[in-house]
N, C-alpha and C positions, 0 to 999 in steps of 0.2 A: 414458332413465332414468340417473341419476347413480349408477352401480354400481361405480365405481372410486375408491378413496381413496389419496391420497398424503399422507405425513406430512412436514411442513416443520420443520426445526430451525434457526432463525437464531441468530446471535450476539446477545446482549442489549444492542444499542445501536441507536439510531434510524437511523443511517447504514446498518446492515445489515438491519434489520427492514423498512424502506420498500421496498427492491428485492425482498425476499422476497414482500411482499404484492402488489406490482405483478406479479411473476411468477405468483403464484397467480391473480390476476384474468385475466391473459393466458391461462393454461391453461384456466381455466373458460370463458372466452369462446370459445376456439378449439375446444373439444371438450366436447360436452354429456354425456359419460360421467363427467366428473371432478368430485370434491369434495375438499376439502383440510382437514386438521387441522394447526394450527400450535402447536407446543410452545414455551411462553415461559419461558425461564430468567430468573432475577432477579439484578439487581445493586442496590445501595443507591442511593437518591436518583434514582429514575427515574419520578417522577410524570407527567412529560410523555409518557413512553412509554405509560403506562397510558391517558392521555387520548387518544392517537392510536389505540390498539387499540380503545377504546370507540367512537370515531367510525367505525371501519371495520366493527366487528362488526355494527352495526345496519344497514349498507348492503350487506353481502355475505352472502346467505343460504347460499351453498355453501362458505363458509369458517367454520370454528369454531376457537376458541382454547382450549387447555388450559394452565393455569398449572402449571409445575413447582413443587412446594412449595419455599418459601424454606428455605435451609440455616440451621442454628443458627449456624455460623461464617460470617461474611460473606465471600463470595468476591471476588476481583479478576478483571478481564478475563483475566488470565494463567492463573488456575486454575479459573475457573467451569465450564469444560467437563468437566474431570477430576472435579471434585466432584459434578457432576450426572449422571455416567454411570449409577450405580445407579438413580437416580430416573427417568431417561428410559427405562431398560430396563423398570422396573416399569410405567410408564405404557403403553408400547407392548405389553407382554405382556397388560395388562388390555384394551387396545383389540382385540387379536387374538382374545381369548376372549369379547368382549362380544356379548350377544344383539342389541344395536342394529345390528350389522353384517349382519343378515339380508339376504342378497342382494347385499351389498357386499364387494368384495375389496380388501384393502390390498395395493397393488402394490409400494410402495417408499418409501424415505426420501430426501428432498432436503435436504441439510445444508450448513451454512456451512463454509467452508474451516477455520475455527477448530475445527469439530466433527469433523474427520477422526479424532481418537482414538476416536470412537464406532463406527468402521466395523466392528470385529470383533463387538461385541455386536449390531449391526443384522443383520449377515450370519448370525450364529448363530441369530437369530430367523427366518431363512429369507426375509429381505427384500433386495431390491436396494438398493444405496447409491449415490446420485448426489451430486455436490458442486455447489453453486451458488457460483461464485467471483464476488463482487460487484465485482471489479475486472476488469482487462483480460487479453487473451490473452498479451501480453508478460510479465506477471507469472507466468503459468503456465509460459511458456518458461523463465523464470529458475528456477522451482521444479524443473522437469525437469532443467535443467542442474546444479543443486546435487546432486540425487540421483545423476545419472550421474557427476559429478566425485567424489563420495564413494565410489561403488562401485569406481572405478578406483584411488583412493588415499585411504583414510580418514584419513591423517595430514595432508592438505592442507586448510588453511583459507583463506577469502577475507580479504584484508587491505585496509584503507583506504589505497590506494596509487594510483599512476599507471598500474597495470597495465590493459591493454585486454583484455577477455574476448571470446572468440568463442562466443556463445550461439546455438545453433540456434533459429530463430524470429525472430531479429533480422537485418536486412539489414546493419547496421553493427556494428563492434566496440563493445562496451559498456564504458565506464570503470568500474572497480571502485568508484570513489568515488561513483557514483550508486546503488549498491545500498543496501537498507535498512540503517540503522546497526546494527540488532540482529545482522546477520551478522558484524560485526567483534568480537563478544563470543563467546567459545568456547561457553558453555552455550547461548546463544540460537541460535548457528550450528547446533549439533547438533539443536536443536528444529526449525529450518527444514528441515534434511536429513531428519529423521524424517517431517515433514509431506510433503516432496517424495516420499519413498518411499511413503507412504500413498496419495497421489494415484494411484499406479499400480495400487492394489488396487480402486479405485472402478469401478463399472459404466459411469460416464460423468461428464463435467464440463461444466456450463453456464457460460459466461462472459458478463459484462455488456458485450459489445462486438458488433461485426458485421463482416462481410467488407468492408463499405464503409468502416469506420473503420480497421481493421487488416488490409488485404488480405494482406500478407506473412506475418504470424504465423498468421492463421486458415488460410491455404492450407497452411502448414507442418503444422499439426495435422491437417488433413483428409487429408494424405498420410502421416501418421505411423501406420502400421498396428500397431506394437508398443506402442501407448499406448491408454488408454481413449478412447472416442469423445468428441470435443469439439463442443459445440453453441454456436455464437455467436448468442445469442438477443437481444442488446441492440440499441439502448440501452434500459435499463430504469430508470425513476426515477418519482417521484411528480409528475405534472403539476399536481396541486392543491397549494397552499401548505399546509404541515403546521402544526397548532396548536402553540403553544409558550407555556409559562408566562411567559416573559420578554417576550412581544410586547405592545407598547403600541399598542392599536388606533387611538387618536387620532393618535399619531405616525405610524403606518402610513398613515393617510389623508392626512396632511400630506405625506409623502414621495411618495406616488403622484400627488398633485395637482401637486407640484413637477416630477416627471418628465413629466407630461402637458404641461407648459408648455415643455419643452425640445425643441430640434430633433431630428430623427431621427438616431440613431447618434452623438450628440454627447457623451454622458456616459460616463466611465470608472467602473466599479464596482470597489471594493476590498473584499475579504472574505477572511478567512483561516481559515475553518472553525470547527467547534464546540469544538476543543481550545484555541484562542487561544494565549496565552503570549507575546505581543509584549512585548519589553523597552521600558521607557520611552524609552531613547535611540533605538530603532528608530522609535517613534511620532514622535519629533521629526524624524527624517530623512524620514519619509513626508510630514509636513506641509511640510517644505522642498521636497521634490520636487513636491508638489501646487501650491505657490506658484510654483515656477519654470516648470512646464509650461503653466500658464494654462488648462488644460482644465477643462471642467465635470466634476464628480465627485460620487459618492455613496460614502461610506466607512462600512462597517459595523464599528464599533469597540466591542467588548464590554469595558467598563471593568473588569468584575470579573475579567477574565482577562489584564490587563496587569500585568507584574511590574516592580519598581523604579519604582513610580509616584509620583514626587515631585510633579511638575507635569505632568499628563497631556497637555494640549495647550499649546503655547507661548502666552504672553500676546498677545492681539490677533489670533490666527490666525482665529478664527471671524468676527470683524469684517472682516478683510482679504479673506476668500473669500466674503463674504455675496453671495448672488444667483447665484454660479456653482458653489457647492459645498455639500454637506450632510454632516454627521456624525451617524450614528444608532447605536443599540445593536443588539440582535438584530433581524434583518430576514428576510423571506421571500426567499431567494435565487432560487427558481424564478420568483416573481412579478416580481422586478426584472429578471432576465435575459430574461424574456419581453417586457419593455416595449420598444417601438420606439425610445425615446430612448437606450437603452444600446447603446454601440458598442464597448466594450472591457472586459476583466475582468482585474484583477490578482489572481491566485489562488494559494493554497497547493498547488494541483494534486492535491487529493483526487479520486479517480476519479469519485465522484458529481458533484462540481462540474464536472469536465471533460465528462462526459456531458451535463449540463444545458446547458453553454455551447455544445457542438457542436449540440445539438438546436435551439437558438434562433439559431444562426449568429453567436455572439459570440466573436471571437478573444481568446485568453488571453495575458497576460504571466506567465511562469513564476517563481514565488517559493516553491519547496517548503520545507516546515518539518520534517516528521517522517515516520515509517513508510515507506511505499513511494513517497512523493511525488517524491523525486528521480528514481526510475526512470520515473515517469509523465511528469515534465518532460522527461527525455531522449527518451522515446518521442514526445512531442508535437512537440518541436523538431527533433530529428535524424532520427528514423525517418519521421515522418508529415508534417513541415513544416506543422503546424497551429497553431503558437504562436510568439509572440515571446519570445526568450530574454532574461531578465534574469539569473537564476541557475539552474543545474541542480543544483548540489551543496551549496546552502546548508542548514544545519541550525540549528534554533531554539535548541539548547542550546550552540551555539558562541559564542565571543566576537567573531566576525566582524561587521563593520558593513556594511550595505548603505547606500550614500550617497544623499543626496538627488539628486545629479547622475545617478546610475544610474537612479533611479526616474523622474526627469524624462525621460531619454532613452528609456526603455522605453515610457512612456506616450505620448510624442510619436510613437514608431514605430507602436504599435498603433492610434493614433487617426488616423494619416495616411491619409485615404481616397484620395488621388490616386496613391499609390505603395505599394499594400499587397497583395502577392501572397498573404500569409497570409490576409487577410480573404476574398479570392476563394475560396481553397481551403476555408476553413471554411464559407462559404456553400454551396459545391458539396457538401461532405460532409453538411451539414445536410439538404439536399434528398434525397441518396441514403439517409441513415439513416432518414428519414421513409418513403421508398418501401419500404425493407427490411422495415418492420413490416406492410405491407399484404399481402393475399393474393398469393402468387407472389413476394414479396420474399425476400431471403436470410434474414432473421431469422425471418420467418413460416415459411419452409420448414424452418429449423433447429429451430424449436419443434415443428413437425409431425413431424419425424424423431424428436425426443426422445419425443413422445407415442407414436409407433408402436413405438419400441424398448422403452418401459416397459409399455404395455398392448396393443399390437398395432393392426392396421388396424381401421377401423370395418367392421361386418358389412354 
């Protein structure tokens, strides 16, 4: 009987909601006592998110969704959590007193990293509070480091400099310049420090990684007894392509047919995430790199998110690459990375993208753009040796130019099958990550440990 309820609170973006739903499915499949309620906070312009939720709701009988009422004042991602705290508290209080809970016990809340400011109201309601960090264990190590650094000297800030930082959980010194850009702004730095401190108040932290992907960092937290329990339950992502309002189904069929006709591992895929923001001159350097390298390619270029767009693609480019390359708009990244023809991935290094590429054994070229992607790139190249370095500290809002020659060199390197140690390591980690999810695997056991800590052993 499903007599144990967990409440999930994801951040209101598709990139966070999908891993939360996949985690929900995993818990339900692994333990027949569990059912899950997901509280959905709202941002403007998210009809594609509603579409995705509708598709899941009909197929998952033990997952239910509750919409948090929309606020009169439209929130941003930066303040949506704070503004929703009273509403979330009201909903959970109502759930705890509901007659529908007859025989069912609400055991705890699993909330997004961004929802850490809710921890006190959740604990005041008598519930355990767990964090699901949809990124990696290395990011958690950075957050612990920031909190510890602040406790030793509150006047010290991180600077965008050549300083090398000794961060417990990293085997190598970490350059300050690969930390999230927000840390170099005093107010945002203080926000990160507060979140780092709030992590220590959680009952436990789930990370979207595994021992097989991040052995050094995960081992560090397993032996860190003065910190909340860390459960490396990944890799977690949506194996099925997600519906999207911008998807052109006829174009999708054309792309997949073209991939079907290409030799195995011969195509490099270029995609820079949902945030976009490529400047027009960068687009031109990418086209130059693609012409120089002569590799087959598929490039997901969302024209609505290119800035300084005078002439999007150089005249004649499409004709010159006809047959060996295709440029498309929004595309299903999972579906493309899963295709046998794809042998390399030029990526912005969002963690969801990295997890997907590792699962399908596709090596990455690192081109980070924003958020924590620079740290992810450093982790992949220097710590784990699972990616080809093009840039580690590039930021999309800089005036720096990545040249066509750099792009050519990196693509040639990742697509060189005869001398590619990175490709072999990625294939090995892919196999280990898949085994980790099976009964007896490290991620399966970490999930089991989480379940036991929250609701106890099965009778």
